[in-house]
Structures are given as C-alpha cells and as structure tokens.
mmCIF file of the N, C-alpha and C atoms, coordinates in Angstrom:
data_MODEL
# 
_entry.id   MODEL 
# 
loop_
_atom_site.group_PDB 
_atom_site.id 
_atom_site.type_symbol 
_atom_site.label_atom_id 
_atom_site.label_alt_id 
_atom_site.label_comp_id 
_atom_site.label_asym_id 
_atom_site.label_entity_id 
_atom_site.label_seq_id 
_atom_site.pdbx_PDB_ins_code 
_atom_site.Cartn_x 
_atom_site.Cartn_y 
_atom_site.Cartn_z 
_atom_site.occupancy 
_atom_site.B_iso_or_equiv 
_atom_site.pdbx_formal_charge 
_atom_site.auth_seq_id 
_atom_site.auth_comp_id 
_atom_site.auth_asym_id 
_atom_site.auth_atom_id 
_atom_site.pdbx_PDB_model_num 
ATOM 1   N N  . MET A 1 1  ? 72.679 67.432 -62.023  1.00 0.00 ? 1  MET A N  1 
ATOM 2   C CA . MET A 1 1  ? 72.519 68.575 -62.900  1.00 0.00 ? 1  MET A CA 1 
ATOM 3   C C  . MET A 1 1  ? 73.619 69.591 -62.635  1.00 0.00 ? 1  MET A C  1 
ATOM 4   N N  . MET A 1 2  ? 73.928 70.338 -63.669  1.00 0.00 ? 2  MET A N  1 
ATOM 5   C CA . MET A 1 2  ? 74.965 71.356 -63.528  1.00 0.00 ? 2  MET A CA 1 
ATOM 6   C C  . MET A 1 2  ? 74.347 72.652 -63.015  1.00 0.00 ? 2  MET A C  1 
ATOM 7   N N  . ALA A 1 3  ? 75.051 73.262 -62.120  1.00 0.00 ? 3  ALA A N  1 
ATOM 8   C CA . ALA A 1 3  ? 74.622 74.575 -61.639  1.00 0.00 ? 3  ALA A CA 1 
ATOM 9   C C  . ALA A 1 3  ? 75.015 75.618 -62.680  1.00 0.00 ? 3  ALA A C  1 
ATOM 10  N N  . GLU A 1 4  ? 74.163 76.602 -62.845  1.00 0.00 ? 4  GLU A N  1 
ATOM 11  C CA . GLU A 1 4  ? 74.466 77.662 -63.812  1.00 0.00 ? 4  GLU A CA 1 
ATOM 12  C C  . GLU A 1 4  ? 75.429 78.659 -63.196  1.00 0.00 ? 4  GLU A C  1 
ATOM 13  N N  . ASN A 1 5  ? 76.658 78.621 -63.658  1.00 0.00 ? 5  ASN A N  1 
ATOM 14  C CA . ASN A 1 5  ? 77.668 79.583 -63.226  1.00 0.00 ? 5  ASN A CA 1 
ATOM 15  C C  . ASN A 1 5  ? 77.965 80.490 -64.406  1.00 0.00 ? 5  ASN A C  1 
ATOM 16  N N  . GLY A 1 6  ? 77.750 81.756 -64.222  1.00 0.00 ? 6  GLY A N  1 
ATOM 17  C CA . GLY A 1 6  ? 78.028 82.674 -65.317  1.00 0.00 ? 6  GLY A CA 1 
ATOM 18  C C  . GLY A 1 6  ? 77.477 84.048 -65.004  1.00 0.00 ? 6  GLY A C  1 
ATOM 19  N N  . ILE A 1 7  ? 77.659 84.904 -65.953  1.00 0.00 ? 7  ILE A N  1 
ATOM 20  C CA . ILE A 1 7  ? 77.222 86.279 -65.784  1.00 0.00 ? 7  ILE A CA 1 
ATOM 21  C C  . ILE A 1 7  ? 75.839 86.416 -66.388  1.00 0.00 ? 7  ILE A C  1 
ATOM 22  N N  . ARG A 1 8  ? 74.953 86.994 -65.629  1.00 0.00 ? 8  ARG A N  1 
ATOM 23  C CA . ARG A 1 8  ? 73.608 87.270 -66.138  1.00 0.00 ? 8  ARG A CA 1 
ATOM 24  C C  . ARG A 1 8  ? 73.555 88.723 -66.572  1.00 0.00 ? 8  ARG A C  1 
ATOM 25  N N  . LEU A 1 9  ? 73.176 88.938 -67.830  1.00 0.00 ? 9  LEU A N  1 
ATOM 26  C CA . LEU A 1 9  ? 73.079 90.291 -68.358  1.00 0.00 ? 9  LEU A CA 1 
ATOM 27  C C  . LEU A 1 9  ? 71.629 90.748 -68.291  1.00 0.00 ? 9  LEU A C  1 
ATOM 28  N N  . THR A 1 10 ? 71.477 92.024 -68.049  1.00 0.00 ? 10 THR A N  1 
ATOM 29  C CA . THR A 1 10 ? 70.130 92.581 -68.085  1.00 0.00 ? 10 THR A CA 1 
ATOM 30  C C  . THR A 1 10 ? 69.675 92.671 -69.538  1.00 0.00 ? 10 THR A C  1 
ATOM 31  N N  . GLU A 1 11 ? 68.396 92.894 -69.735  1.00 0.00 ? 11 GLU A N  1 
ATOM 32  C CA . GLU A 1 11 ? 67.846 93.001 -71.085  1.00 0.00 ? 11 GLU A CA 1 
ATOM 33  C C  . GLU A 1 11 ? 68.515 94.145 -71.863  1.00 0.00 ? 11 GLU A C  1 
ATOM 34  N N  . GLU A 1 12 ? 68.768 95.259 -71.183  1.00 0.00 ? 12 GLU A N  1 
ATOM 35  C CA . GLU A 1 12 ? 69.419 96.404 -71.832  1.00 0.00 ? 12 GLU A CA 1 
ATOM 36  C C  . GLU A 1 12 ? 70.843 96.058 -72.251  1.00 0.00 ? 12 GLU A C  1 
ATOM 37  N N  . GLU A 1 13 ? 71.573 95.340 -71.394  1.00 0.00 ? 13 GLU A N  1 
ATOM 38  C CA . GLU A 1 13 ? 72.947 94.951 -71.732  1.00 0.00 ? 13 GLU A CA 1 
ATOM 39  C C  . GLU A 1 13 ? 72.957 93.969 -72.902  1.00 0.00 ? 13 GLU A C  1 
ATOM 40  N N  . GLN A 1 14 ? 71.982 93.082 -72.940  1.00 0.00 ? 14 GLN A N  1 
ATOM 41  C CA . GLN A 1 14 ? 71.894 92.140 -74.057  1.00 0.00 ? 14 GLN A CA 1 
ATOM 42  C C  . GLN A 1 14 ? 71.632 92.877 -75.365  1.00 0.00 ? 14 GLN A C  1 
ATOM 43  N N  . LYS A 1 15 ? 70.749 93.883 -75.327  1.00 0.00 ? 15 LYS A N  1 
ATOM 44  C CA . LYS A 1 15 ? 70.467 94.667 -76.524  1.00 0.00 ? 15 LYS A CA 1 
ATOM 45  C C  . LYS A 1 15 ? 71.707 95.410 -76.993  1.00 0.00 ? 15 LYS A C  1 
ATOM 46  N N  . ARG A 1 16 ? 72.427 96.014 -76.030  1.00 0.00 ? 16 ARG A N  1 
ATOM 47  C CA . ARG A 1 16 ? 73.650 96.746 -76.398  1.00 0.00 ? 16 ARG A CA 1 
ATOM 48  C C  . ARG A 1 16 ? 74.680 95.814 -77.010  1.00 0.00 ? 16 ARG A C  1 
ATOM 49  N N  . ARG A 1 17 ? 74.847 94.632 -76.439  1.00 0.00 ? 17 ARG A N  1 
ATOM 50  C CA . ARG A 1 17 ? 75.822 93.676 -76.956  1.00 0.00 ? 17 ARG A CA 1 
ATOM 51  C C  . ARG A 1 17 ? 75.415 93.205 -78.357  1.00 0.00 ? 17 ARG A C  1 
ATOM 52  N N  . ARG A 1 18 ? 74.141 92.945 -78.548  1.00 0.00 ? 18 ARG A N  1 
ATOM 53  C CA . ARG A 1 18 ? 73.646 92.511 -79.853  1.00 0.00 ? 18 ARG A CA 1 
ATOM 54  C C  . ARG A 1 18 ? 73.832 93.620 -80.893  1.00 0.00 ? 18 ARG A C  1 
ATOM 55  N N  . ASN A 1 19 ? 73.506 94.860 -80.518  1.00 0.00 ? 19 ASN A N  1 
ATOM 56  C CA . ASN A 1 19 ? 73.682 95.983 -81.438  1.00 0.00 ? 19 ASN A CA 1 
ATOM 57  C C  . ASN A 1 19 ? 75.149 96.180 -81.806  1.00 0.00 ? 19 ASN A C  1 
ATOM 58  N N  . ARG A 1 20 ? 76.029 96.019 -80.819  1.00 0.00 ? 20 ARG A N  1 
ATOM 59  C CA . ARG A 1 20 ? 77.461 96.153 -81.078  1.00 0.00 ? 20 ARG A CA 1 
ATOM 60  C C  . ARG A 1 20 ? 77.931 95.057 -82.027  1.00 0.00 ? 20 ARG A C  1 
ATOM 61  N N  . SER A 1 21 ? 77.436 93.845 -81.846  1.00 0.00 ? 21 SER A N  1 
ATOM 62  C CA . SER A 1 21 ? 77.819 92.738 -82.718  1.00 0.00 ? 21 SER A CA 1 
ATOM 63  C C  . SER A 1 21 ? 77.339 92.970 -84.141  1.00 0.00 ? 21 SER A C  1 
ATOM 64  N N  . VAL A 1 22 ? 76.123 93.457 -84.291  1.00 0.00 ? 22 VAL A N  1 
ATOM 65  C CA . VAL A 1 22 ? 75.600 93.749 -85.626  1.00 0.00 ? 22 VAL A CA 1 
ATOM 66  C C  . VAL A 1 22 ? 76.418 94.853 -86.277  1.00 0.00 ? 22 VAL A C  1 
ATOM 67  N N  . ALA A 1 23 ? 76.739 95.893 -85.528  1.00 0.00 ? 23 ALA A N  1 
ATOM 68  C CA . ALA A 1 23 ? 77.527 97.004 -86.071  1.00 0.00 ? 23 ALA A CA 1 
ATOM 69  C C  . ALA A 1 23 ? 78.908 96.518 -86.496  1.00 0.00 ? 23 ALA A C  1 
ATOM 70  N N  . LEU A 1 24 ? 79.525 95.689 -85.684  1.00 0.00 ? 24 LEU A N  1 
ATOM 71  C CA . LEU A 1 24 ? 80.845 95.166 -86.025  1.00 0.00 ? 24 LEU A CA 1 
ATOM 72  C C  . LEU A 1 24 ? 80.772 94.299 -87.275  1.00 0.00 ? 24 LEU A C  1 
ATOM 73  N N  . GLY A 1 25 ? 79.748 93.488 -87.390  1.00 0.00 ? 25 GLY A N  1 
ATOM 74  C CA . GLY A 1 25 ? 79.568 92.662 -88.579  1.00 0.00 ? 25 GLY A CA 1 
ATOM 75  C C  . GLY A 1 25 ? 79.385 93.502 -89.831  1.00 0.00 ? 25 GLY A C  1 
ATOM 76  N N  . LEU A 1 26 ? 78.602 94.574 -89.720  1.00 0.00 ? 26 LEU A N  1 
ATOM 77  C CA . LEU A 1 26 ? 78.400 95.451 -90.874  1.00 0.00 ? 26 LEU A CA 1 
ATOM 78  C C  . LEU A 1 26 ? 79.689 96.157 -91.279  1.00 0.00 ? 26 LEU A C  1 
ATOM 79  N N  . VAL A 1 27 ? 80.465 96.600 -90.300  1.00 0.00 ? 27 VAL A N  1 
ATOM 80  C CA . VAL A 1 27 ? 81.738 97.270 -90.602  1.00 0.00 ? 27 VAL A CA 1 
ATOM 81  C C  . VAL A 1 27 ? 82.702 96.296 -91.272  1.00 0.00 ? 27 VAL A C  1 
ATOM 82  N N  . LEU A 1 28 ? 82.785 95.077 -90.772  1.00 0.00 ? 28 LEU A N  1 
ATOM 83  C CA . LEU A 1 28 ? 83.677 94.088 -91.386  1.00 0.00 ? 28 LEU A CA 1 
ATOM 84  C C  . LEU A 1 28 ? 83.226 93.744 -92.802  1.00 0.00 ? 28 LEU A C  1 
ATOM 85  N N  . GLY A 1 29 ? 81.920 93.610 -92.992  1.00 0.00 ? 29 GLY A N  1 
ATOM 86  C CA . GLY A 1 29 ? 81.398 93.344 -94.333  1.00 0.00 ? 29 GLY A CA 1 
ATOM 87  C C  . GLY A 1 29 ? 81.706 94.477 -95.289  1.00 0.00 ? 29 GLY A C  1 
ATOM 88  N N  . ALA A 1 30 ? 81.563 95.722 -94.815  1.00 0.00 ? 30 ALA A N  1 
ATOM 89  C CA . ALA A 1 30 ? 81.876 96.880 -95.649  1.00 0.00 ? 30 ALA A CA 1 
ATOM 90  C C  . ALA A 1 30 ? 83.359 96.904 -96.014  1.00 0.00 ? 30 ALA A C  1 
ATOM 91  N N  . LEU A 1 31 ? 84.225 96.539 -95.091  1.00 0.00 ? 31 LEU A N  1 
ATOM 92  C CA . LEU A 1 31 ? 85.660 96.499 -95.384  1.00 0.00 ? 31 LEU A CA 1 
ATOM 93  C C  . LEU A 1 31 ? 85.983 95.447 -96.437  1.00 0.00 ? 31 LEU A C  1 
ATOM 94  N N  . VAL A 1 32 ? 85.337 94.296 -96.348  1.00 0.00 ? 32 VAL A N  1 
ATOM 95  C CA . VAL A 1 32 ? 85.556 93.243 -97.347  1.00 0.00 ? 32 VAL A CA 1 
ATOM 96  C C  . VAL A 1 32 ? 85.156 93.744 -98.731  1.00 0.00 ? 32 VAL A C  1 
ATOM 97  N N  . VAL A 1 33 ? 83.983 94.383 -98.811  1.00 0.00 ? 33 VAL A N  1 
ATOM 98  C CA . VAL A 1 33 ? 83.518 94.913 -100.097 1.00 0.00 ? 33 VAL A CA 1 
ATOM 99  C C  . VAL A 1 33 ? 84.466 95.999 -100.595 1.00 0.00 ? 33 VAL A C  1 
ATOM 100 N N  . LEU A 1 34 ? 84.904 96.878 -99.695  1.00 0.00 ? 34 LEU A N  1 
ATOM 101 C CA . LEU A 1 34 ? 85.839 97.943 -100.085 1.00 0.00 ? 34 LEU A CA 1 
ATOM 102 C C  . LEU A 1 34 ? 87.138 97.370 -100.618 1.00 0.00 ? 34 LEU A C  1 
ATOM 103 N N  . PHE A 1 35 ? 87.725 96.390 -99.912  1.00 0.00 ? 35 PHE A N  1 
ATOM 104 C CA . PHE A 1 35 ? 88.976 95.785 -100.376 1.00 0.00 ? 35 PHE A CA 1 
ATOM 105 C C  . PHE A 1 35 ? 88.782 95.091 -101.724 1.00 0.00 ? 35 PHE A C  1 
ATOM 106 N N  . PHE A 1 36 ? 87.648 94.437 -101.903 1.00 0.00 ? 36 PHE A N  1 
ATOM 107 C CA . PHE A 1 36 ? 87.366 93.774 -103.174 1.00 0.00 ? 36 PHE A CA 1 
ATOM 108 C C  . PHE A 1 36 ? 87.346 94.787 -104.307 1.00 0.00 ? 36 PHE A C  1 
ATOM 109 N N  . TRP A 1 37 ? 86.609 95.884 -104.131 1.00 0.00 ? 37 TRP A N  1 
ATOM 110 C CA . TRP A 1 37 ? 86.491 96.870 -105.204 1.00 0.00 ? 37 TRP A CA 1 
ATOM 111 C C  . TRP A 1 37 ? 87.798 97.608 -105.450 1.00 0.00 ? 37 TRP A C  1 
ATOM 112 N N  . VAL A 1 38 ? 88.590 97.838 -104.409 1.00 0.00 ? 38 VAL A N  1 
ATOM 113 C CA . VAL A 1 38 ? 89.907 98.461 -104.617 1.00 0.00 ? 38 VAL A CA 1 
ATOM 114 C C  . VAL A 1 38 ? 90.792 97.526 -105.423 1.00 0.00 ? 38 VAL A C  1 
ATOM 115 N N  . THR A 1 39 ? 90.733 96.249 -105.117 1.00 0.00 ? 39 THR A N  1 
ATOM 116 C CA . THR A 1 39 ? 91.522 95.262 -105.867 1.00 0.00 ? 39 THR A CA 1 
ATOM 117 C C  . THR A 1 39 ? 91.078 95.213 -107.320 1.00 0.00 ? 39 THR A C  1 
ATOM 118 N N  . VAL A 1 40 ? 89.786 95.175 -107.556 1.00 0.00 ? 40 VAL A N  1 
ATOM 119 C CA . VAL A 1 40 ? 89.269 95.154 -108.917 1.00 0.00 ? 40 VAL A CA 1 
ATOM 120 C C  . VAL A 1 40 ? 89.691 96.422 -109.654 1.00 0.00 ? 40 VAL A C  1 
ATOM 121 N N  . ALA A 1 41 ? 89.625 97.564 -108.995 1.00 0.00 ? 41 ALA A N  1 
ATOM 122 C CA . ALA A 1 41 ? 90.004 98.824 -109.632 1.00 0.00 ? 41 ALA A CA 1 
ATOM 123 C C  . ALA A 1 41 ? 91.488 98.859 -109.963 1.00 0.00 ? 41 ALA A C  1 
ATOM 124 N N  . LYS A 1 42 ? 92.323 98.296 -109.093 1.00 0.00 ? 42 LYS A N  1 
ATOM 125 C CA . LYS A 1 42 ? 93.767 98.298 -109.352 1.00 0.00 ? 42 LYS A CA 1 
ATOM 126 C C  . LYS A 1 42 ? 94.117 97.358 -110.502 1.00 0.00 ? 42 LYS A C  1 
ATOM 127 N N  . ILE A 1 43 ? 93.500 96.205 -110.526 1.00 0.00 ? 43 ILE A N  1 
ATOM 128 C CA . ILE A 1 43 ? 93.784 95.240 -111.590 1.00 0.00 ? 43 ILE A CA 1 
ATOM 129 C C  . ILE A 1 43 ? 93.163 95.717 -112.893 1.00 0.00 ? 43 ILE A C  1 
ATOM 130 N N  . GLY A 1 44 ? 91.936 96.192 -112.807 1.00 0.00 ? 44 GLY A N  1 
ATOM 131 C CA . GLY A 1 44 ? 91.253 96.731 -113.976 1.00 0.00 ? 44 GLY A CA 1 
ATOM 132 C C  . GLY A 1 44 ? 90.905 95.667 -114.997 1.00 0.00 ? 44 GLY A C  1 
ATOM 133 N N  . ALA A 1 45 ? 90.662 96.103 -116.194 1.00 0.00 ? 45 ALA A N  1 
ATOM 134 C CA . ALA A 1 45 ? 90.266 95.200 -117.269 1.00 0.00 ? 45 ALA A CA 1 
ATOM 135 C C  . ALA A 1 45 ? 91.453 94.410 -117.808 1.00 0.00 ? 45 ALA A C  1 
ATOM 136 N N  . ASN A 1 46 ? 92.651 94.746 -117.384 1.00 0.00 ? 46 ASN A N  1 
ATOM 137 C CA . ASN A 1 46 ? 93.846 94.035 -117.875 1.00 0.00 ? 46 ASN A CA 1 
ATOM 138 C C  . ASN A 1 46 ? 93.879 92.585 -117.443 1.00 0.00 ? 46 ASN A C  1 
ATOM 139 N N  . ILE A 1 47 ? 93.076 92.200 -116.530 1.00 0.00 ? 47 ILE A N  1 
ATOM 140 C CA . ILE A 1 47 ? 93.079 90.807 -116.070 1.00 0.00 ? 47 ILE A CA 1 
ATOM 141 C C  . ILE A 1 47 ? 92.689 89.878 -117.213 1.00 0.00 ? 47 ILE A C  1 
ATOM 142 N N  . PHE A 1 48 ? 91.894 90.375 -118.164 1.00 0.00 ? 48 PHE A N  1 
ATOM 143 C CA . PHE A 1 48 ? 91.440 89.532 -119.274 1.00 0.00 ? 48 PHE A CA 1 
ATOM 144 C C  . PHE A 1 48 ? 92.450 89.506 -120.417 1.00 0.00 ? 48 PHE A C  1 
ATOM 145 N N  . LYS A 1 49 ? 93.464 90.359 -120.390 1.00 0.00 ? 49 LYS A N  1 
ATOM 146 C CA . LYS A 1 49 ? 94.443 90.438 -121.465 1.00 0.00 ? 49 LYS A CA 1 
ATOM 147 C C  . LYS A 1 49 ? 95.712 89.655 -121.173 1.00 0.00 ? 49 LYS A C  1 
ATOM 148 N N  . ARG A 1 50 ? 95.760 88.969 -120.074 1.00 0.00 ? 50 ARG A N  1 
ATOM 149 C CA . ARG A 1 50 ? 96.986 88.242 -119.723 1.00 0.00 ? 50 ARG A CA 1 
ATOM 150 C C  . ARG A 1 50 ? 97.055 86.924 -120.492 1.00 0.00 ? 50 ARG A C  1 
ATOM 151 N N  . PRO A 1 51 ? 98.275 86.435 -120.732 1.00 0.00 ? 51 PRO A N  1 
ATOM 152 C CA . PRO A 1 51 ? 98.413 85.158 -121.437 1.00 0.00 ? 51 PRO A CA 1 
ATOM 153 C C  . PRO A 1 51 ? 97.969 83.995 -120.550 1.00 0.00 ? 51 PRO A C  1 
ATOM 154 N N  . MET A 1 52 ? 97.382 83.019 -121.165 1.00 0.00 ? 52 MET A N  1 
ATOM 155 C CA . MET A 1 52 ? 96.887 81.869 -120.398 1.00 0.00 ? 52 MET A CA 1 
ATOM 156 C C  . MET A 1 52 ? 97.969 80.838 -120.293 1.00 0.00 ? 52 MET A C  1 
# 
C-alpha cells in the first residue's frame, strides 16, 4: 500500500480554499459574459447586413 504523503488541511483551510475557488470561478465567468456583451455591442446589428 502507498503511504499518504501530502499536506493535510484543517476544515477551516478547506473552506477558505473552496470559497476562493468559487469566487475565482464566478469572476472568470463574469469576465466571459462581459467580453461577450462588449463584442456584441461593438459588432451590433450590422452582423446581419454583411454579404454572404
């Protein structure tokens, strides 16, 4: 069997790490949505008027 070598985190440290990960995920998701809407706003309705 393999011996467990690693860092053991306390329950509080695990909660902090999980909260930080959730916050980072939300910030990245918000940036994706922001970039999408900025792109849509810059292109505007003219995207449908281009020649095919």
